[in-house]
N, C-alpha and C positions, 0 to 999 in steps of 0.2 A: 239638590232640590230645596235647599233651605230657604231660598228667597221666596218661593211660592208657597211654602208650607203645605205640601201635598202629601196626603197619606192614602194608600190604596190597599185594598184586599185584592190580590191577583187572582184571576180566573185560571186555575191550573189546567193546562192542556197536556195530555199525554200522547206523545208522538214517538215514532221509532227513532233509534239512534243510528248515526251514520258517520262517514268521513266528512270533513268540512268541504264546503264549496269555496271557490275563489271569492274573496271579499270577506269571508269569515274564517278565522284560523282557530284551531284547537289550542286551548291552553291547559285544560285538565279534563280527564286524566291523560297522561302520556305514557307510552305511545297512544296513537289516536284511539279515541273511545269507541271501539267497535262493539257490535253485538255478535258474539260468536254462537253459531247455531249447531254445528256438528263438527266432528273430527274423525279422521281415518288414518291408520298407519300403513305406510308403504312397506316397511320392514321393522326390525327391532330397534331402529334408531331414527328413521325418517317418518314424518307425519305431516298432515295438512289439516288446517282448520278453515272452514268456510264461514263467511260473515255476511251481514247486511251490506248493501251498497256495492256488491260486486267484488269484495276483497277476499283473497285467499292468503292465508298465512302458512308458511312452510318452515319446518325445522329439520335439521340434519343431525342433531345431537340430543335426541330424546327430550326435546322441549326446553333445553337450556337457553337457546336463542331462536328468534323467529324473524323471517323476512316476508314482506308483503308483496303481493301482486294484485292487479286490478283487472277484472273482466267486464267492465262497464258499470252501469248503475243498478242492475237488477239484484235483488236480494237472493243470495245463495243459501239454500236450505239444508242440503244433505250431500254427503260424499261417501263413496264406496270404492274399494279396491277389488278388481276382477282377477280371475285366474291367470290371465296373460300379462299381469303386471300393470295394466292400464288403470287409470283413475277416472271415475265418472262423477260429475257434479250435476245436481238439478237445482233450478231456481224456482221461485214461487210463481213466475209468469210463463213457465213452459219451456225454458231453455234447458237443453242437455249439453254440457261441456264434457269433452273427453281428452285426456292427456295420455300419450304413449311414450313420452320422454321424461318420465319421473317428475312431472309437474313443471317442466320448463315452459311449455306452451299449452294453451287450453282452447283449441278450436271448438266451434259449435258443431256438434254431431247432428242435432235435430232440434226443431222447435215446434211445439203444439200451440195453437191459438186457443187460449182458455179465457173465459170471461168471468169466472167465479173463483179467482185465486184467494181463498179464504184461509183454509188450514195450511199449515206448513207442509211442503212436499217431503216425501218419505221414501228413501231407497232401501231395498232389501235384496241382498245377494242370495240366490237360490242354489246355484252351483257355480262352477268355475267360469261358465260362459253366460249364465242367465241372471238377469237382474230385473226386478219388478219395482214399480213406483206408483204411489198414490200422489197424483199430480195436483197440487194446490187445492185439495179437497174437491176437485171437479171431475176427475177421471182416474182410471188405472191404465198404465202403460207398461209394456213388457219388451225387453230386449233379450234376444237369444244369441247375440254375437258380441258380447262384452260392451254393450252400449253404443254400437255404431248405428244400428237401425232400431226403431221403436214402432210397435204396433199398439193400437188402442183396444182395450177390452170394451166391447159394446155395452152401452148403457142398458140395453134390454136384458143382458145376462145378470145385471146387478139391480134390476127393477128400478133403474134410474136413481138409485140412492147415492148419497154423498159418502165417498170413502174417507176413512179417518187414518187407518194404518194397515199395514200388511206384513205378514211374517211367513217364512218358509220353515216348516217343521222338518221337511226333507226336500230333496230336489224335486219331488213331484207333489207332495202334500203341502198346500199353502192355505193360509187363513187370512181373511179380509174382514176388518171391522168397519161397519158403517154407523151412521147415526142411530139406526133403528134395529139392525140385524147383524148377524155374523154369517159370512159366506165361506164355503170351503171348496177348494179345487183339488181333485185327486189326480189330475193329469197335467200338472205344471202350467196351469192357467188357461188351458184350451177350453174348458167348460167350468161353470160355477154353479153351485147349488146353495140355497139358503139352508142353514142348519136348523134342525128341529130337536136337537138333543139338549143336554143340560148346560148349555152355554148361553144364558140370556144376555142380550147385548147391552142391557141397561148398565151404564157406568163403565163398560168395558172400554179400555183405551188401547191396549195392544198385547200381543204375544211376543215372547222372546224364547227361542228354543236353542238348547245346547246341542241336542241331537234328536233322533226320532222319538226318544222316550222322555227325556228330561227337558223341562222348560219352565217358564215363569209367565205369569199373567198379571197385568196391572188393571185393577178394577176399582173405580172410585178412590183412587189413590192408595189402595191396599195391594200388597204383594202376595200372590198365590203361587204355589209350586205344584208341579206334577212330576211323577216318576214313572208313569205308565202311559205315556203318549197322549195325555189329556183326558183319559177315562175318568179320573177323579182329580180334584184339586184341593190342596191344603193351604189354608191361610197362614201366613207367616207373621210373627210378631217382631217388628223391627222398632219397637219402643213407641210407635205412633207419633213420631216427631214430624208432622207434616205429611202431605200426600206424596207418595213415590211418583216420580216423573220418568225415571229410566232405570234400567238395571244392566250391569255389565257382568258377564259370566262366560266362561269358555275354557278351552284347553290351555290357552296361553296364560290364564290366570291360576292354573292349578285348581285348588279347591276354594279359591276366593270368590266371593260374590260382593259386588259393590252396588249400593242403591243410592241414587241421587234423589233428594227430596227438595221441596221448596218451603219447608217449615223451619223450625228452630235449628235443626241440624241439617247440614248440607249432604254429607256422605255418611252412610252406615256401611260397615264392612263386616263380612262374615268369612272366617277362615275354613268353615266346614259346611259349605253349601246350605247355609241358612239355619243350622242347628243352634248356633249362638251368634250374637252380633256385638260389634263394638262401634262406638262413635269415632269415626276416623277424622272428620273435618267439620268444624262448626262454621256457622255463617259469618262469624266475625271477619273471616278473610275476604268476604264479599261485602262487608258492611251491610247496608240495607238494599244493595242491589241483588242480583239473582244469578245463580249458577244455572247454566243451560244444558251442558253436555259433559261427557267424560270419555276418556280413552285410556286403555291400559296396554302397554307394550308387553308386559308380563305380570305375574302376580306381585312383583316388587315395584315396578316402575309404571307410573300412571299420571294422567293429567285431568284436571277439571277446569272448565272454561265457561265464560258467560258474559254478562253485561260489563261494559267498560273496557272490553278487550282483555279482561283479566284472565290469565292462565296460571294455575297453580300446579306444581309438580311434586310428586313423591317418588322416592327411590327405596322406600322401606315398607311397602304395602300399606301406606296410609298412616303410619305412626307419626309422621311429621310431613309438613308441606311447606314449600317455598314459592313465593311469587316470582315468576319468571317473565311475565309480560303484563302490561296494563298498570304501570306504576302510577301512584297518585290516588287521591280519595275518589271512591266510586259510589258513595252514598248520594242521596238526593240533595241538591242545592236549593236552599229556601230563599236566599236573597244575596245579591252582590252589590257592593258599594265601593266606589273609588273617590277618594278625597281630591286626587289630581290624576294626571296621566300615569303616574308610577305607583302610588300607594293605594292598595285596595284590600278589602276583606270579603269573605264569603261565609255566610251563615249556613249551617246544615241542620237537618232534622235530627241532630245528635249533639252531644257536648263538644264536638269538633268544630273549630273555627279555622278556615283557611286564610292565610295571610300572604300578600305579595308586595314586593317593593320594586318590581320592575315591570309594571304594567300587565301582570298576569302571566308572563313567560315562565315564571316559576312560582309554585304555590307550596307553602310550608304548612303542615298540619299542626294545630295547637289546641290544647284543652285548657283555656285560661281560667275557667271556673269549674273545678271538679264537681261532678254530680249535678250540673246545671246545663240546660239547653237554652240557647239564646233565640228568641223569636221576634216579636214585633220590633221594628227598627225605625229610627229617624235620625237625621243630623240637624243640629241647631245652627243658627246663623254664625256662631263662633267657629264652626267646624268640628266641635266636639260631637261625638256620636253617642246615642243612647239606645239601650235594648231592654226588653222585658225578658227575664230569665225565669225558667221553671225548674224546680228541683225534682228529684225522683219521688219525693213525698208530696208533690203537687202544690208546693208553696211558690208564690210568685214574688219576685223582687225586681227592682229597677237598677240597671247597671250603666256605667258611663265609661267612655274611653277618650283620652285626648291624643292618642297616638295611633289612630286607625286600627284599633283592635289588638295591639300588642300587649297592653295591660288594661285591666278593668277595675273600676272602683264600684263597690256596692253602695248605692245611694240609700237604699232601705227597702223594707218589705212593702208590698202592695196590699191594699185593704180588701182583698178577696182571695179565695182559694178554690181551686177546682175541686168540686165535690164538697163544698162547704156545708155547714149545718143550717144556714138560713134557707128555708124552702123557697123563698122568693128569689134567691140569688145563687142557686146551686149550679155547678158545672159551668161557671163563667169562664170564657176563653177570650183572652185579649186578641182583638182583631187588628188594631192599628194603634200606633204611637205617634203623637205630634209633639215635638219639642219647640215651643215658641221661643224659648231662650234657654240658657243654661239652668234656669230656675223654675220655669213654668212649663208644665206638661199636661197634655190631655191623653187619656187612654180610652179607646172604645172597646167594648166587650160585647158578648152575645146578649140576646134578649133585651136590647135597647139600653143597656147600661153603659155609662161612661164615668170616668173618674178624673178629677182635676186637682192639681196642686200648683200653687204659686210661690211656694217657699221651699223649693228643691226637695219635695217629697217628705217634708216633716209632717205635714197633715194633708189629708185628701178629702175632697168633697165628692159625694156621690150624686150623679145626675142620671135621670132616666127619662126616656121619651114617654110622654103621656098624651092622651087624647087622640092618638092616631091608631086605629085598629090595625093589628098585624105587626106593628113595629116592635112590640115586645116579645114576639114569638120567634124571631129569626136571628141568626147570626148576621152581623153587618156585612153588606156588600161593598162598602166604602165609607170613609170617614174623613172629615176635614174640620180643623179648628183654626180660626183667624184671630189676630189681636183685637179686632173690633168687637169681638164677642159673638160672631157668627159661628154656629155649629151646623154641620151637615152630616146626617146619619142616613145612609142609603140602606134600604131593605127591599124585599121582594116587591117590585112594581112601583115603589114610591121613594121619595127622599124626604125625611123629616128635617125641617129647618127651624132653627132658633136664632133669633137676633139678640137675645138677652142672656146668653150663657146658660141656656137650658131652663129658664123660668117658664117659658111658654113655647109651644110648638105648632107648626102648620105643615101640611103636606104639599109637596110639589113633585113634579116628575112627569115623564112622558104620558103615562096612562095608569090608572089603578089596576088594569088587567094585564099590563105588560109584564114580560118575563125579564126583569132587570137583574143581571147577575154580575155587574161590575160598574163602579162609578169612580171617577177622579174629578178633582176640582182644581183647575189651573190657578184661579184666583176667585175673588168673591162674586164675579159675574159669569165667567166662562167655565162651564161644566161639561163633562162627557160621560155617557153611559153606554153600555151594551144592553140593548133592549130588544127582545125577540130576535137575537142574533145579529142585529145591525147596530152600527155605531151612530149614536145620536149626539147632538150638540145643542147647548143652550148658551146664549150670550146675554141673558137677562136674569141670571140667578135662578133658573129653573122654571120660570113662568111659561115660556114657550120653547118648543123643541123642533129641530129639523134633522132629518136623516141624512148623513153625509157619507154613507157607504152603500154600495149597491149589492153587496154580498155579505155572507156571514163572516164575522171577525172573530179570531181567537185571541189575539193579543193586540194592544194598542198603547201608545204613549205620546203625550204632548209635552214638548219642552217649554213652550210658552203659548200665547194665544194663537200664533200662526204656524209654528213648526210642529208637525206631528207625524206619526208612523202608525200603520196597522199591518197585520199579516193575516193571511188565510192559508189553508192547506188544501190542495187538490191532488188528484191522482191521475196521471196521464200515461202516455205510451212509454215514457222513459222512467216511470216510477213516480214516487211522491215528490211533489214540488211545493215548497213554501214560497208564497208570493208576498213580497214585501212592498208596501206602498208608502210613499212619502208625500207630504203636502207642505207648502210654504205659505198658504193663504187660508189657514184655519179650516181646511177640509173642503173648501169649495171645489178644488180640483186635486187629483191625485196622480202621481207618476209611478207606474208599476216597475219593479225590477224583479229579476228571478234569482232565487237562491237554489241552485241546482243541488239535488239531494234532499236530505231530510233535516229539518231543524227541530231537535227534541228540546223544546223550550218551555219552561214554566213562566219566565218573565225576562224583562230587559232592564238594564241600567244604562242610561244615556248620560255621558259626561257633557257632550255637546252634540250637534247634529251629525257629526261624522264619527265620533268615537263612542263605542257602545260595547257592552258585554251582555251576552245572553247565557242563561243558565237553566238547569233542569235536572232530571234524574240521571243516575249513573255517573255522578260527579261532573256532568257536562258543564263546561265553561268555554264559550267561544267569544272571540273579539273581532271587531271590525274597526278600521280607521277611515272608512269611506262611506259610512252610512249603510253598509251592507250591500252596496250597489254592485251588481255584476254587469248587466247591460240592459238597455231599454230600446231594443230594436224591434219591438212589436211582435213578439212571439205569439203564436196562437195559444190561447189559454183554455185548457180543459175546464169544463163546468163541474161544480160540485155534484156528486151523485146521491148524496144523502143529507137528510135534515132531521134532527130531533126537535119536534114541536112541543106542544103543551103537555105537561104532566098534571093530571088531575085525579083526585083533588090535590091541591097544593096550597099551603104546605101539607106534607104527609105526616100523619100522626104515628107515633111509635107503635109498631106491630100492625100497622094498616097496610092495605093494598092500594094500587093505583093503576091508571091506564095512561099509556104514553102514545102520543101521535108520532108516527114515523112516516116520512115521505121519501120515496126512492125513485130515481129516474132510471136506474138499472136494477134488475133483480139478481138474486143469488142467495147464498147461505150467509145469514147475518148473525152477529153475536153481540149481545149487550153485556158489558162488564161493569161492575160496581167498584168505585174507588172512594176512599175518604178524601178530605180536602188536602191532606198531605201527600196524596199520590199512592197510598197503600192499596194494593189490589185486595178487594173483599170478596171476589168470586164472580163467576159468570151467572147471570140471572136469566138469560135467554139464549138459546141457539136454535135457529129455525130457518128454513128456506123461505124467502119472501119475494114475491114477484114485484115488478115495478109498479108504483102507484102509492096511494095513501093507505096506511094501516093504523088500526088502534090495537096496541099490544098490551095485554094485561100483565102486570108486574106483581109478583109476590116477593117482597123484600124481606131480608132476615129480621126476625123479631128482636134480635139482639142489637139492632141499630139504636144508638143513643141520640138525643137531640143534637143537631148541628147541620153542617153543610156537607153534601156528597156530590159525586159526579157519576153520570152514566156515559159510557163510551160505546158508540155503535161502530162496528168494524165489519168490513166485507170487501170484496173485490171492487176497487175504485170508490169505496165508501169509507168516510171517516167523519164522525161528528161527535161532539161532546155536549152534554146537557147538565147543568148544575141544578140541584134542588135542595130543599130544606126539610128536615124532620123535626117535629116539635112534640112536646108531651101531649 
């Protein structure tokens, strides 16, 4: 991209992980970067793991090696072994698969049509023949013949409430947790009653019972224990390292209890039923990805699995763990760059840099600058690459590499520090870097700041957008600098433009009221933005604009004035589909092609119109050599079922509240999740059933949010939408 001198702040989009579709091949992590949701043991050596996109992994040697099978494109959510030796799998869209030949084949036993597949489906074995399921958060189903036939529990018995989890305390005593209440059945699910005892449903996630007397309860991420059948509960202290998400305990484990969390420590282990606890496995094994589930063959041998298809194995009760599946880096990928078809690098949200010399078929991990994470990136016309690095003490420096990331030279410190002492320039975050040459650089930062050096970083001039209300309050949405002296700094709704290297500024853009959350500048005349969800184009340096997409866009890229791409994500009968569109006439017309399965992408790097790399969370790097094209045979396209509209007031002030407009074409249980711009999950801010139509949703965001850019993700059955917003002082 050195010829056009383009710098962009990418709009991070958080989508589910899957196997690759034809046209895109997985390059990292290997084996394929799956999302493992659950595991079950067939005996003391054989086990199965179920994954997104229809994949079942099987092991016959206590997890040392794994073999994949595929059951279609549906997301597999849970698996259980029945008393007759059969295995039952449930998917998020209502499929029940059953194997009677030790996992060799998986015919469909039954399917329920559900329209609100929101929560993960959850299987619980009650006795040797009976299994009960909370299906997609939409219903409860019971099988009394080892999963062959299923009956639905009437909504009337559950007051029409949304089931979250189910547990069998005994073959006849079952517990059901919904969003608002706890239900109990004393007759193996024939009838249900809402409890009125000391089990308030608020924060309750699930029960896990060892026998009729001993069990565990997860409430607001805390672990509680009972030894008297649930009459009283005792809170257990497991160091408080993150919310507990699951617990493993039972006769096979002896006196061991294992708790899986999503905080600083992944697994806590107790050898004495919770009296004392040890840290068994830290999150370093999953980098900044996430562990999802665990399985123990015995008190000594166990497995932990999750994002990136990673499976870790212990043979000594958690004293040590080995990676047995999902090799490769599985943290989030921040940027990918290839100098040519063979030599490339990938920056991560950590000190790790991934390097490839064979087009991405193999990636080697490297930490070239200890204690530094490389961020904002650009390549100069010479081919030399430059990065902004930040140390653990929040000091910024500029680095350069002449060998595509193999070695790095420190050019020098930058004239700002995150959390600096200057009240007018505190918490500056570099947004974009432009290397006009090997000696001249522009760096854009938050709050309308930018820094310029024409002597290879020896001295720096500070420039700030002035005279345009709002430009000083936001992190930049896009930045470009050109040799002519033209500067373009995009912020919420507008683009600040200077033709004299920052001496004076004027506002241009689609509309002062538009929701502009991404901008790129092909050259000094041709600009693109995402405004109010649609892709817009200007060919006269931002004075006039035209909309060139008919649907909401999550990612886009233009190689030059004519060749461009954009993608959307919809949800249809075969699961999530990422629709890639290409244009060779500057967006006047678009040719759609389908990427079957899910594309978990933060961004793209295009070497040319055919060769590209896509990257994202879980270490995801995919490659296409044909522009991502699968076919263009006019498939029926499902329409998007959800839209996140205006957030007001905007920008949002620290500690403030806001209202969000949500438009739904289909109703169901909806969840709003908050992320920072790096993709870190900051928690759920809303979970509620919403009918089809337009809604104004009040939001109470954490008071701990600091100024910067954030993302709201709306998810539900057939619904996926992301909205970016800013927080200011």
